[in-house]
Backbone as CSV, one residue per row, in Angstrom:
resi,resn,N_x,N_y,N_z,CA_x,CA_y,CA_z,C_x,C_y,C_z
1,MET,-5.160,-51.267,-24.451,-5.182,-49.811,-24.649,-5.607,-49.452,-26.009
2,ARG,-6.554,-48.528,-26.069,-7.130,-48.110,-27.402,-6.997,-46.613,-27.537
3,ALA,-6.535,-46.182,-28.720,-6.457,-44.765,-29.047,-7.732,-44.332,-29.756
4,GLY,-8.086,-43.056,-29.473,-9.295,-42.506,-30.037,-9.292,-41.045,-30.117
5,VAL,-10.411,-40.407,-30.519,-10.549,-39.009,-30.651,-11.947,-38.574,-30.065
6,SER,-11.935,-37.415,-29.460,-13.232,-36.872,-28.944,-13.881,-35.997,-29.929
7,THR,-15.199,-36.108,-29.991,-15.942,-35.298,-30.864,-15.799,-33.748,-30.406
8,ALA,-15.410,-33.597,-29.233,-15.246,-32.172,-28.741,-14.189,-31.404,-29.541
9,CYS,-13.198,-32.150,-30.205,-12.213,-31.468,-30.930,-12.814,-30.604,-32.054
10,LEU,-13.922,-30.999,-32.608,-14.491,-30.292,-33.721,-15.592,-29.275,-33.283
11,TYR,-15.828,-29.048,-32.052,-16.757,-28.098,-31.539,-16.474,-26.697,-32.176
12,PRO,-17.502,-25.944,-32.537,-18.878,-26.130,-32.420,-19.630,-26.819,-33.616
13,LYS,-18.969,-27.567,-34.326,-19.689,-28.368,-35.379,-20.654,-29.293,-34.685
14,PRO,-21.907,-29.397,-35.259,-22.883,-30.323,-34.715,-22.369,-31.696,-34.417
15,LEU,-22.735,-32.315,-33.317,-22.280,-33.641,-32.830,-22.329,-34.650,-34.023
16,GLU,-23.413,-34.783,-34.603,-23.571,-35.830,-35.597,-22.656,-35.637,-36.837
17,GLU,-22.355,-34.358,-37.115,-21.418,-34.070,-38.201,-19.910,-34.375,-37.707
18,SER,-19.623,-34.036,-36.402,-18.373,-34.329,-35.961,-18.046,-35.840,-35.944
19,LEU,-19.102,-36.579,-35.472,-19.016,-38.064,-35.370,-18.787,-38.622,-36.768
20,TYR,-19.509,-38.045,-37.752,-19.355,-38.502,-39.126,-17.945,-38.237,-39.606
21,ASP,-17.472,-37.008,-39.405,-16.148,-36.656,-39.876,-15.048,-37.584,-39.374
22,LEU,-15.136,-37.909,-38.081,-14.172,-38.765,-37.487,-14.257,-40.224,-38.030
23,THR,-15.401,-40.783,-38.006,-15.585,-42.190,-38.358,-15.327,-42.392,-39.897
24,VAL,-15.783,-41.522,-40.732,-15.554,-41.683,-42.145,-14.137,-41.572,-42.503
25,ASN,-13.357,-40.949,-41.644,-11.933,-40.797,-41.892,-11.063,-41.953,-41.186
26,GLY,-11.781,-42.927,-40.627,-11.100,-44.076,-40.090,-10.859,-44.092,-38.671
27,VAL,-11.395,-43.195,-37.879,-11.207,-43.168,-36.422,-12.171,-44.268,-35.903
28,SER,-11.593,-45.306,-35.267,-12.402,-46.479,-34.855,-12.741,-46.459,-33.449
29,CYS,-12.293,-45.449,-32.654,-12.681,-45.242,-31.271,-12.865,-43.778,-30.976
30,VAL,-14.038,-43.499,-30.362,-14.419,-42.092,-30.109,-14.896,-41.914,-28.706
31,GLU,-14.801,-40.621,-28.250,-15.553,-40.195,-27.101,-16.618,-39.191,-27.595
32,ILE,-17.746,-39.264,-27.170,-18.831,-38.359,-27.606,-19.037,-37.386,-26.510
33,PHE,-18.976,-36.047,-26.891,-19.184,-34.913,-26.016,-20.674,-34.476,-26.343
34,ILE,-21.552,-34.677,-25.435,-22.907,-34.255,-25.566,-22.956,-32.743,-25.285
35,ASN,-23.530,-31.978,-26.284,-23.493,-30.557,-26.148,-24.765,-29.897,-25.722
36,THR,-25.806,-30.575,-25.808,-27.122,-29.902,-25.349,-28.121,-31.040,-25.041
37,HIS,-29.288,-30.664,-24.467,-30.232,-31.635,-23.989,-30.815,-32.463,-25.133
38,SER,-31.171,-31.786,-26.256,-31.781,-32.492,-27.326,-31.016,-33.734,-27.856
39,GLU,-29.735,-33.695,-27.622,-28.834,-34.794,-28.096,-28.959,-35.950,-27.162
40,LEU,-29.636,-35.854,-26.092,-29.842,-37.025,-25.214,-31.084,-37.783,-25.530
41,LYS,-31.895,-37.301,-26.505,-33.132,-38.061,-26.870,-32.786,-39.398,-27.522
42,LYS,-33.704,-40.385,-27.291,-33.426,-41.725,-27.726,-33.167,-41.820,-29.255
43,GLY,-33.969,-41.019,-29.982,-33.804,-41.023,-31.422,-32.463,-40.569,-31.964
44,PHE,-31.916,-39.585,-31.267,-30.613,-39.022,-31.531,-29.546,-40.113,-31.183
45,ALA,-29.702,-40.766,-30.074,-28.775,-41.718,-29.586,-28.746,-42.929,-30.566
46,HIS,-29.901,-43.303,-31.052,-29.960,-44.401,-31.969,-29.279,-43.988,-33.353
47,GLY,-29.480,-42.787,-33.726,-28.810,-42.366,-34.887,-27.278,-42.356,-34.748
48,ALA,-26.747,-41.959,-33.651,-25.315,-42.051,-33.376,-24.817,-43.513,-33.423
49,ALA,-25.601,-44.373,-32.761,-25.241,-45.835,-32.689,-25.257,-46.432,-34.140
50,ASN,-26.217,-45.977,-34.929,-26.263,-46.462,-36.345,-25.021,-46.026,-37.156
51,MET,-24.526,-44.852,-36.887,-23.354,-44.261,-37.590,-22.166,-45.041,-37.147
52,LEU,-22.025,-45.344,-35.863,-20.868,-46.087,-35.300,-20.883,-47.502,-35.925
53,ARG,-22.041,-48.130,-36.072,-22.079,-49.470,-36.648,-21.684,-49.383,-38.193
54,ARG,-22.123,-48.382,-38.812,-21.937,-48.161,-40.328,-20.444,-48.125,-40.581
55,PHE,-19.652,-47.457,-39.657,-18.216,-47.358,-39.917,-17.343,-48.239,-39.044
56,ASP,-17.998,-49.200,-38.382,-17.289,-50.139,-37.535,-16.435,-49.399,-36.523
57,ALA,-17.057,-48.446,-35.796,-16.381,-47.739,-34.818,-16.995,-47.896,-33.534
58,GLN,-16.361,-47.621,-32.438,-16.813,-47.774,-30.995,-16.791,-46.571,-30.254
59,CYS,-17.864,-46.210,-29.559,-17.818,-45.148,-28.582,-17.507,-45.714,-27.209
60,VAL,-16.438,-45.193,-26.590,-16.049,-45.815,-25.345,-16.360,-44.939,-24.098
61,SER,-16.735,-43.658,-24.392,-16.964,-42.733,-23.228,-17.811,-41.534,-23.683
62,VAL,-18.423,-40.961,-22.670,-19.309,-39.828,-22.950,-18.951,-38.629,-21.931
63,HIS,-18.891,-37.453,-22.374,-18.596,-36.228,-21.660,-19.874,-35.431,-21.598
64,PRO,-20.360,-35.005,-20.410,-21.634,-34.200,-20.346,-21.434,-32.661,-20.519
65,PHE,-22.404,-32.062,-21.163,-22.384,-30.650,-21.293,-22.697,-29.913,-19.982
66,THR,-23.297,-30.706,-18.977,-23.709,-30.131,-17.731,-22.606,-30.169,-16.667
67,CYS,-21.318,-30.367,-17.066,-20.238,-30.466,-16.188,-20.070,-29.132,-15.471
68,GLU,-20.475,-28.058,-15.993,-20.287,-26.707,-15.317,-21.224,-26.486,-14.266
69,ILE,-22.377,-27.225,-14.265,-23.283,-27.038,-13.117,-23.188,-28.159,-12.080
70,GLU,-22.251,-29.012,-12.173,-22.049,-30.111,-11.235,-21.637,-29.553,-9.856
71,PRO,-20.895,-28.442,-9.705,-20.705,-27.904,-8.394,-22.048,-27.492,-7.651
72,LEU,-22.899,-26.904,-8.500,-24.211,-26.449,-7.920,-25.112,-27.577,-7.564
73,MET,-25.200,-28.535,-8.493,-26.161,-29.602,-8.299,-25.780,-30.697,-7.331
74,PHE,-24.473,-31.053,-7.380,-24.013,-32.165,-6.567,-23.451,-31.745,-5.263
75,PHE,-22.946,-30.536,-5.014,-22.257,-30.179,-3.906,-22.771,-28.967,-3.010
76,SER,-24.056,-28.660,-3.201,-24.669,-27.637,-2.414,-25.247,-28.285,-1.153
77,ASP,-25.965,-27.393,-0.327,-26.632,-27.884,0.793,-28.110,-28.131,0.569
78,TYR,-28.483,-27.891,-0.650,-29.962,-28.071,-1.029,-30.134,-29.488,-1.573
79,GLU,-30.641,-30.417,-0.763,-30.715,-31.881,-0.966,-31.482,-32.157,-2.227
80,ARG,-32.577,-31.337,-2.529,-33.409,-31.664,-3.656,-32.583,-31.617,-5.056
81,ARG,-31.550,-30.733,-5.012,-30.757,-30.639,-6.173,-30.044,-31.952,-6.614
82,ILE,-29.450,-32.670,-5.607,-28.771,-33.844,-5.952,-29.711,-34.949,-6.428
83,ASN,-30.909,-34.980,-5.860,-31.932,-35.905,-6.326,-32.325,-35.687,-7.746
84,ASP,-32.454,-34.384,-8.130,-32.862,-33.972,-9.375,-31.690,-34.258,-10.401
85,ILE,-30.484,-34.003,-10.139,-29.381,-34.158,-10.990,-29.092,-35.626,-11.176
86,LEU,-29.293,-36.419,-10.164,-29.134,-37.850,-10.312,-30.195,-38.446,-11.326
87,GLU,-31.363,-37.918,-11.226,-32.452,-38.311,-12.141,-32.112,-37.880,-13.567
88,TYR,-31.561,-36.650,-13.717,-31.295,-36.157,-15.009,-30.098,-36.958,-15.728
89,TYR,-29.075,-37.363,-14.801,-27.918,-38.088,-15.367,-28.294,-39.486,-15.849
90,LYS,-29.488,-39.944,-15.529,-29.940,-41.247,-16.076,-30.118,-41.141,-17.599
91,LEU,-30.383,-39.872,-18.089,-30.477,-39.687,-19.511,-29.169,-39.922,-20.241
92,TYR,-28.067,-39.523,-19.606,-26.749,-39.786,-20.169,-26.430,-41.311,-20.141
93,PHE,-26.823,-41.931,-19.038,-26.557,-43.366,-18.966,-27.403,-44.134,-19.903
94,ARG,-28.609,-43.718,-20.133,-29.474,-44.326,-21.172,-28.783,-44.177,-22.579
95,PHE,-28.336,-42.915,-22.825,-27.674,-42.669,-24.106,-26.529,-43.581,-24.231
96,MET,-25.685,-43.746,-23.182,-24.507,-44.552,-23.259,-24.847,-46.043,-23.505
97,ASN,-25.851,-46.542,-22.874,-26.336,-47.900,-23.165,-26.664,-48.099,-24.607
98,ILE,-27.256,-47.019,-25.256,-27.611,-47.169,-26.687,-26.361,-47.237,-27.596
99,VAL,-25.420,-46.328,-27.307,-24.208,-46.186,-28.251,-23.065,-47.148,-27.800
100,GLY,-23.210,-47.810,-26.573,-22.261,-48.793,-26.186,-21.111,-48.320,-25.386
101,ALA,-21.205,-47.050,-24.893,-20.094,-46.505,-24.097,-20.182,-46.947,-22.637
102,ASP,-19.049,-47.006,-22.000,-19.181,-47.403,-20.488,-18.348,-46.518,-19.550
103,ILE,-17.698,-45.450,-20.022,-17.013,-44.534,-19.211,-17.705,-43.187,-19.274
104,PHE,-18.051,-42.650,-18.073,-18.723,-41.301,-17.952,-17.709,-40.374,-17.298
105,VAL,-17.503,-39.176,-17.880,-16.543,-38.258,-17.418,-17.210,-37.277,-16.405
106,PHE,-16.590,-37.111,-15.228,-17.236,-36.337,-14.128,-16.233,-35.261,-13.716
107,HIS,-16.588,-33.968,-13.785,-15.716,-32.896,-13.288,-15.791,-32.754,-11.767
108,GLY,-17.033,-32.749,-11.287,-17.178,-32.627,-9.881,-17.201,-31.176,-9.320
109,GLY,-16.858,-31.019,-8.107,-16.958,-29.678,-7.439,-15.805,-28.808,-7.619
110,LYS,-16.033,-27.513,-7.375,-14.935,-26.506,-7.524,-14.441,-26.030,-6.125
111,ALA,-15.408,-25.563,-5.279,-14.974,-25.067,-3.978,-14.698,-26.240,-3.119
112,ASP,-13.661,-26.039,-2.155,-13.231,-27.052,-1.266,-14.225,-27.188,-0.144
113,ARG,-15.117,-28.240,-0.162,-16.103,-28.481,0.791,-15.700,-29.683,1.662
114,GLY,-14.524,-30.142,1.441,-14.050,-31.313,2.203,-14.157,-32.574,1.370
115,LYS,-13.209,-33.459,1.620,-13.073,-34.751,0.850,-14.279,-35.674,1.137
116,GLU,-14.699,-35.574,2.447,-15.790,-36.464,2.868,-17.083,-36.229,2.100
117,LEU,-17.482,-34.941,1.962,-18.629,-34.547,1.127,-18.454,-34.912,-0.309
118,TYR,-17.260,-34.635,-0.805,-16.955,-34.972,-2.236,-17.251,-36.538,-2.418
119,CYS,-16.657,-37.354,-1.545,-16.736,-38.750,-1.787,-18.226,-39.209,-1.583
120,GLU,-18.923,-38.665,-0.676,-20.302,-39.052,-0.437,-21.165,-38.734,-1.680
121,ARG,-21.036,-37.575,-2.275,-21.879,-37.236,-3.464,-21.432,-37.932,-4.718
122,TYR,-20.132,-38.072,-4.857,-19.634,-38.862,-6.041,-20.077,-40.268,-5.881
123,SER,-20.024,-40.891,-4.808,-20.395,-42.287,-4.599,-21.895,-42.546,-5.072
124,GLN,-22.759,-41.477,-4.785,-24.108,-41.670,-5.239,-24.219,-41.783,-6.735
125,LEU,-23.468,-41.005,-7.403,-23.487,-41.059,-8.880,-22.806,-42.323,-9.357
126,TYR,-21.684,-42.653,-8.748,-20.928,-43.842,-9.097,-21.899,-45.044,-9.020
127,ARG,-22.608,-45.226,-7.920,-23.498,-46.352,-7.682,-24.660,-46.349,-8.714
128,LEU,-25.109,-45.183,-8.947,-26.222,-45.083,-10.011,-25.721,-45.523,-11.394
129,GLY,-24.509,-45.079,-11.679,-23.926,-45.521,-12.934,-23.819,-47.053,-13.104
130,LYS,-23.350,-47.665,-11.989,-23.137,-49.065,-11.977,-24.491,-49.804,-12.273
131,GLU,-25.672,-49.225,-11.869,-26.940,-49.854,-12.124,-27.228,-49.868,-13.713
132,PHE,-26.587,-49.028,-14.466,-26.671,-49.039,-15.915,-25.431,-49.666,-16.580
133,GLY,-24.542,-50.245,-15.829,-23.327,-50.837,-16.344,-22.295,-49.764,-16.764
134,ILE,-22.386,-48.622,-16.104,-21.555,-47.487,-16.492,-20.573,-47.188,-15.297
135,THR,-19.365,-46.767,-15.745,-18.346,-46.413,-14.755,-18.137,-44.908,-14.758
136,VAL,-18.501,-44.235,-13.656,-18.393,-42.749,-13.543,-16.936,-42.465,-13.060
137,ALA,-16.136,-41.696,-13.876,-14.808,-41.483,-13.531,-14.528,-40.037,-13.316
138,VAL,-13.842,-39.637,-12.267,-13.464,-38.270,-11.912,-12.318,-37.911,-12.874
139,GLU,-12.492,-36.687,-13.428,-11.344,-36.131,-14.259,-10.686,-35.009,-13.558
140,ASN,-9.358,-34.940,-13.583,-8.619,-33.847,-13.054,-8.846,-32.651,-13.894
141,VAL,-9.361,-31.491,-13.390,-9.582,-30.295,-14.050,-9.043,-29.170,-13.272
142,SER,-8.297,-28.299,-13.898,-7.473,-27.298,-13.240,-8.323,-26.351,-12.399
143,ARG,-9.609,-26.124,-12.691,-10.443,-25.218,-11.958,-11.306,-25.926,-10.919
144,CYS,-11.179,-27.217,-10.765,-11.942,-28.034,-9.849,-11.130,-28.604,-8.629
145,GLN,-11.806,-29.106,-7.696,-11.054,-29.784,-6.584,-10.175,-30.839,-7.060
146,SER,-10.484,-31.463,-8.204,-9.676,-32.550,-8.794,-8.428,-32.109,-9.426
147,ALA,-8.083,-30.768,-9.337,-6.860,-30.292,-9.974,-5.567,-30.865,-9.288
148,SER,-5.710,-31.253,-8.056,-4.503,-31.691,-7.269,-4.305,-33.165,-7.377
149,SER,-3.089,-33.616,-7.591,-2.877,-35.051,-7.535,-2.971,-35.623,-6.146
150,ALA,-2.648,-34.806,-5.102,-2.779,-35.109,-3.715,-4.270,-35.455,-3.435
151,PHE,-5.180,-34.569,-3.941,-6.590,-34.802,-3.768,-7.035,-36.083,-4.367
152,ILE,-6.580,-36.361,-5.608,-6.974,-37.662,-6.225,-6.406,-38.824,-5.482
153,ARG,-5.210,-38.712,-4.961,-4.646,-39.904,-4.159,-5.522,-40.088,-2.954
154,ASP,-5.939,-38.998,-2.278,-6.680,-39.136,-1.046,-8.035,-39.770,-1.320
155,ILE,-8.793,-39.307,-2.288,-10.085,-39.826,-2.491,-10.081,-41.178,-3.075
156,ALA,-8.995,-41.567,-3.816,-8.862,-42.893,-4.383,-8.699,-43.933,-3.165
157,ARG,-8.029,-43.491,-2.162,-7.841,-44.260,-0.943,-9.155,-44.372,-0.139
158,MET,-9.897,-43.258,-0.029,-11.113,-43.185,0.674,-12.193,-43.976,-0.009
159,LEU,-12.232,-43.960,-1.287,-13.350,-44.533,-2.035,-13.195,-46.026,-2.292
160,GLY,-11.934,-46.476,-2.419,-11.580,-47.899,-2.655,-12.103,-48.352,-3.979
161,ASN,-12.918,-49.361,-4.032,-13.342,-49.856,-5.266,-14.485,-49.030,-5.935
162,GLU,-14.896,-48.004,-5.262,-15.986,-47.166,-5.859,-15.267,-45.858,-6.402
163,PHE,-14.246,-46.067,-7.146,-13.529,-44.898,-7.717,-12.907,-45.323,-9.019
164,ALA,-12.992,-44.369,-9.970,-12.312,-44.473,-11.250,-11.871,-43.089,-11.648
165,PHE,-10.806,-43.063,-12.509,-10.196,-41.731,-12.799,-9.940,-41.550,-14.340
166,VAL,-10.193,-40.322,-14.723,-9.787,-39.866,-16.081,-8.605,-38.800,-15.934
167,LEU,-7.543,-39.105,-16.606,-6.391,-38.204,-16.566,-6.410,-37.396,-17.776
168,ASP,-6.407,-36.008,-17.576,-6.297,-35.084,-18.668,-4.889,-34.457,-18.612
169,THR,-4.080,-34.723,-19.570,-2.678,-34.265,-19.458,-2.595,-32.721,-19.477
170,LYS,-3.314,-32.122,-20.365,-3.260,-30.644,-20.377,-3.777,-29.982,-19.107
171,GLN,-4.721,-30.560,-18.502,-5.349,-29.959,-17.283,-4.338,-30.160,-16.142
172,ALA,-3.605,-31.274,-16.103,-2.507,-31.381,-15.138,-1.484,-30.328,-15.277
173,ILE,-1.088,-30.014,-16.476,-0.072,-28.987,-16.657,-0.632,-27.617,-16.332
174,ARG,-1.885,-27.420,-16.673,-2.477,-26.092,-16.229,-2.579,-25.905,-14.725
175,ALA,-2.623,-27.005,-14.064,-2.700,-26.914,-12.603,-1.330,-26.880,-11.912
176,GLY,-0.299,-26.838,-12.849,1.147,-26.772,-12.333,1.674,-28.131,-11.882
177,GLU,1.018,-29.197,-12.392,1.486,-30.512,-12.010,1.944,-31.319,-13.145
178,SER,2.587,-32.380,-12.903,3.046,-33.350,-14.016,1.995,-34.358,-14.158
179,PRO,1.657,-34.700,-15.420,0.689,-35.753,-15.619,1.111,-37.080,-14.998
180,PHE,2.461,-37.300,-14.919,2.943,-38.568,-14.327,2.615,-38.637,-12.796
181,ALA,2.468,-37.409,-12.192,2.011,-37.415,-10.747,0.626,-37.975,-10.557
182,PHE,-0.232,-37.740,-11.512,-1.600,-38.185,-11.461,-1.623,-39.698,-11.796
183,LEU,-0.781,-40.156,-12.646,-0.664,-41.595,-12.850,-0.388,-42.326,-11.570
184,GLU,0.562,-41.852,-10.773,0.918,-42.441,-9.513,-0.167,-42.305,-8.490
185,ALA,-0.828,-41.131,-8.554,-1.943,-40.861,-7.521,-3.082,-41.832,-7.756
186,ALA,-3.544,-41.996,-8.968,-4.660,-42.906,-9.257,-4.359,-44.369,-9.357
187,GLY,-3.078,-44.698,-9.659,-2.739,-46.080,-9.754,-3.596,-46.867,-10.761
188,ASP,-4.022,-48.117,-10.275,-4.777,-48.868,-11.221,-6.160,-48.485,-11.416
189,LYS,-6.580,-47.372,-10.714,-7.918,-46.858,-10.914,-8.101,-45.956,-12.106
190,ILE,-6.950,-45.727,-12.828,-7.054,-44.889,-14.050,-7.702,-45.774,-15.159
191,ARG,-8.753,-45.208,-15.745,-9.549,-45.921,-16.742,-9.485,-45.316,-18.136
192,HIS,-9.070,-44.024,-18.189,-9.326,-43.177,-19.413,-8.369,-42.039,-19.333
193,VAL,-7.888,-41.592,-20.538,-6.946,-40.502,-20.618,-7.403,-39.552,-21.711
194,HIS,-7.382,-38.231,-21.430,-7.429,-37.212,-22.418,-6.067,-36.716,-22.755
195,ILE,-5.599,-36.916,-23.915,-4.201,-36.696,-24.155,-3.997,-35.612,-25.314
196,SER,-2.820,-34.808,-25.141,-2.403,-33.958,-26.206,-0.915,-33.759,-25.974
197,ASP,-0.304,-33.117,-26.950,1.109,-32.832,-26.800,1.231,-31.546,-26.080
198,SER,2.474,-31.273,-25.553,2.673,-30.073,-24.789,4.191,-29.671,-24.851
199,GLY,4.451,-28.439,-24.609,5.828,-27.956,-24.627,5.865,-26.457,-24.432
200,GLU,6.879,-25.842,-24.899,7.137,-24.386,-24.757,6.018,-23.509,-25.400
201,LEU,5.433,-24.091,-26.451,4.380,-23.355,-27.250,2.990,-23.574,-26.807
202,GLY,2.786,-24.450,-25.872,1.422,-24.686,-25.359,1.259,-25.967,-24.678
203,ASP,0.004,-26.224,-24.145,-0.272,-27.486,-23.391,-1.345,-28.301,-24.006
204,CYS,-1.829,-27.904,-25.255,-2.932,-28.618,-25.913,-2.641,-28.586,-27.352
205,MET,-1.635,-29.527,-27.778,-1.096,-29.381,-29.197,-1.292,-30.762,-29.872
206,LEU,-1.322,-30.702,-31.132,-1.240,-31.982,-31.963,-0.060,-32.804,-31.595
207,ILE,-0.269,-34.134,-31.656,0.786,-35.079,-31.333,1.974,-34.809,-32.306
208,GLY,3.149,-34.652,-31.625,4.387,-34.370,-32.420,4.776,-33.006,-32.489
209,LYS,3.900,-32.056,-32.006,4.233,-30.567,-32.055,4.840,-30.113,-30.779
210,GLY,5.017,-31.001,-29.754,5.567,-30.549,-28.478,6.669,-31.530,-28.004
211,SER,6.866,-31.664,-26.780,7.925,-32.455,-26.191,7.426,-33.391,-25.126
212,PHE,6.197,-33.752,-25.100,5.693,-34.611,-24.084,6.302,-35.957,-24.189
213,ARG,6.578,-36.645,-23.057,7.314,-37.936,-23.015,6.274,-39.062,-23.205
214,PHE,5.809,-39.196,-24.395,4.706,-40.208,-24.673,5.230,-41.667,-24.324
215,LYS,6.421,-42.074,-24.816,6.783,-43.361,-24.559,6.831,-43.737,-23.158
216,GLN,7.357,-42.931,-22.273,7.413,-43.153,-20.879,6.030,-43.177,-20.240
217,PHE,5.160,-42.255,-20.731,3.862,-42.203,-20.236,3.017,-43.514,-20.505
218,PHE,3.074,-43.947,-21.699,2.395,-45.206,-22.093,2.931,-46.306,-21.470
219,GLN,4.260,-46.509,-21.278,4.895,-47.581,-20.586,4.247,-47.686,-19.129
220,ARG,4.217,-46.505,-18.501,3.708,-46.580,-17.016,2.240,-46.807,-17.040
221,LEU,1.403,-46.220,-17.966,0.024,-46.445,-18.085,-0.318,-47.943,-18.272
222,ALA,0.555,-48.557,-19.105,0.313,-49.999,-19.414,0.549,-50.844,-18.222
223,GLN,1.481,-50.471,-17.329,1.769,-51.083,-16.147,0.591,-50.996,-15.111
224,LEU,-0.032,-49.790,-15.113,-1.161,-49.586,-14.157,-2.443,-50.113,-14.657
225,ASN,-2.765,-49.866,-15.876,-4.016,-50.421,-16.473,-3.913,-50.453,-17.980
226,PRO,-3.459,-51.570,-18.518,-3.311,-51.741,-20.001,-4.634,-51.581,-20.782
227,ASP,-5.754,-51.590,-20.043,-7.052,-51.556,-20.753,-7.528,-50.082,-20.797
228,ALA,-6.737,-49.096,-20.409,-7.279,-47.683,-20.413,-7.322,-47.183,-21.851
229,ASN,-8.370,-46.335,-22.052,-8.505,-45.704,-23.365,-7.693,-44.413,-23.350
230,VAL,-7.097,-44.091,-24.471,-6.347,-42.834,-24.688,-6.976,-41.966,-25.819
231,ILE,-7.618,-40.929,-25.383,-8.399,-40.132,-26.328,-7.722,-38.803,-26.603
232,LEU,-7.574,-38.521,-27.875,-7.028,-37.268,-28.286,-8.111,-36.139,-28.010
233,GLU,-7.825,-35.080,-27.244,-8.773,-34.094,-26.910,-8.019,-32.720,-27.182
234,LEU,-8.396,-32.074,-28.316,-7.789,-30.759,-28.596,-8.816,-29.730,-28.668
235,TYR,-8.460,-28.475,-28.493,-9.416,-27.344,-28.812,-9.320,-27.045,-30.309
236,ARG,-10.463,-26.559,-30.804,-10.477,-26.338,-32.271,-9.489,-25.380,-32.782
237,SER,-8.955,-24.503,-31.917,-7.997,-23.549,-32.343,-6.656,-24.134,-32.435
238,GLY,-6.538,-25.449,-31.974,-5.173,-25.996,-31.913,-4.773,-26.844,-33.128
239,PHE,-5.587,-26.851,-34.234,-5.247,-27.477,-35.408,-5.975,-26.914,-36.584
240,GLY,-5.464,-27.135,-37.841,-5.983,-26.519,-38.989,-7.281,-27.156,-39.468
241,GLY,-7.270,-28.462,-39.710,-8.439,-29.080,-40.245,-8.491,-30.507,-39.959
242,ILE,-9.451,-31.224,-40.466,-9.644,-32.646,-40.147,-8.422,-33.538,-40.467
243,SER,-7.725,-33.122,-41.520,-6.467,-33.934,-41.890,-5.508,-33.845,-40.749
244,ASP,-5.308,-32.647,-40.177,-4.369,-32.559,-39.034,-4.732,-33.417,-37.905
245,LEU,-6.052,-33.509,-37.600,-6.638,-34.323,-36.534,-6.462,-35.843,-36.793
246,ILE,-6.653,-36.237,-37.980,-6.515,-37.621,-38.336,-5.028,-37.988,-38.316
247,SER,-4.166,-37.132,-38.774,-2.724,-37.435,-38.703,-2.262,-37.609,-37.328
248,SER,-2.750,-36.743,-36.446,-2.391,-36.848,-35.018,-2.916,-38.142,-34.387
249,TYR,-4.189,-38.409,-34.770,-4.797,-39.753,-34.346,-3.891,-40.944,-34.732
250,ASN,-3.509,-40.936,-35.993,-2.753,-42.038,-36.480,-1.362,-42.207,-35.799
251,ARG,-0.774,-41.038,-35.470,0.418,-41.048,-34.631,0.176,-41.732,-33.330
252,LEU,-0.954,-41.311,-32.693,-1.318,-41.930,-31.406,-1.573,-43.364,-31.447
253,VAL,-2.250,-43.807,-32.541,-2.443,-45.272,-32.680,-1.084,-46.033,-32.696
254,GLY,-0.185,-45.407,-33.537,1.099,-46.032,-33.563,1.862,-46.173,-32.243
255,MET,1.690,-45.068,-31.393,2.320,-45.060,-30.051,1.720,-46.089,-29.127
256,THR,0.401,-46.198,-29.124,-0.328,-47.089,-28.194,-0.319,-48.539,-28.641
257,GLU,-0.180,-48.804,-29.924,-0.281,-50.181,-30.474,0.538,-51.213,-29.720
258,PRO,1.775,-50.844,-29.359,2.524,-51.906,-28.631,1.888,-52.314,-27.348
259,TYR,0.948,-51.517,-26.777,0.380,-51.832,-25.470,-1.067,-52.354,-25.586
260,SER,-1.565,-52.518,-26.864,-2.906,-52.931,-27.005,-2.993,-54.465,-26.639
261,ARG,-4.175,-54.811,-26.183,-4.409,-56.229,-25.744,-4.180,-57.216,-26.904
262,GLU,-4.467,-56.846,-28.109,-4.217,-57.821,-29.232,-2.831,-58.068,-29.391
263,VAL,-1.903,-57.044,-29.197,-0.392,-57.264,-29.369,0.085,-58.004,-28.127
264,ILE,-0.388,-57.589,-26.953,0.133,-58.218,-25.727,-0.173,-59.704,-25.681
265,THR,-1.372,-60.118,-26.178,-1.711,-61.560,-26.140,-1.282,-62.277,-27.353
C-alpha cells in the first residue's frame, strides 16, 4: 500500500508546476491528472518523467481530462465514436508508459443503458490497456452509473478478471453510500483509492479535519488488496496552501505505513 497525492489537488496550476510542487516537497507517489491535449505529447511526457526521476518519485496512475465525454464516446449507438475514442486513449497509455504509471482512471457512462452494454464497452478499453501494460479501472462517481455499490458488485461479477476498481471516498458519500460498501462490492478487484476526510463540515477535507474511520478502512483494504494505492485527492478550495497538502500527505503516509509491503515483509 502506497500513499500519494494527485496533481489535481493544485488545479488550475499548470500540470508541470503542480508536479514540481509535490515532488520538491517530498511526495514520492503521485497521480497525474492530464488537463488538456497538449500535455499528452511525447515531449511533455518525457519532461514529467525526468522530473519524477529527479526527485525519486513515482507516478502510479493517470486521470484523463476527457472523462466528461466518455458517456458520449463510449456508450452511444454511433459505432465510429468508440473506434475513435479507443484510438485517442492510446495517447494516454503512451504517456503512462513514458512516466511509468499503470492505473488508468475511467468514469464511464452516466445514463443507465444496461450493465451488458457497459461491460461490453469497458472491456474493449480494458483489453486495449492491457496491450500497453495498463490496467483500466472503473471509478465510482456520484453522477455516473458507477455511483452505486450494487452496480459495481454486479459488473465485477460479470467481468471477472477483466475488471479493476478505483474507490473515491468522497464520491461514495455524495452518492449517499458508505465507502465501506464499495470495498465489499469490489473485493480484491480494488486497485486504487482517492481518499479525503469527511464529516459534518464536508466530504472532501484534509486528513484529520473530519471523522472518517481511516484505521478500519485501511485494515479492510489491506485484507482485500494490500498493494492498492491510496491517493489524496482534494479540491483546491479545501486547503490553504501547499504546506497544508503536504501535512495531510504525511498523515496519510503514517496511516498507511503499517500496511506497506516493506513493513509486511
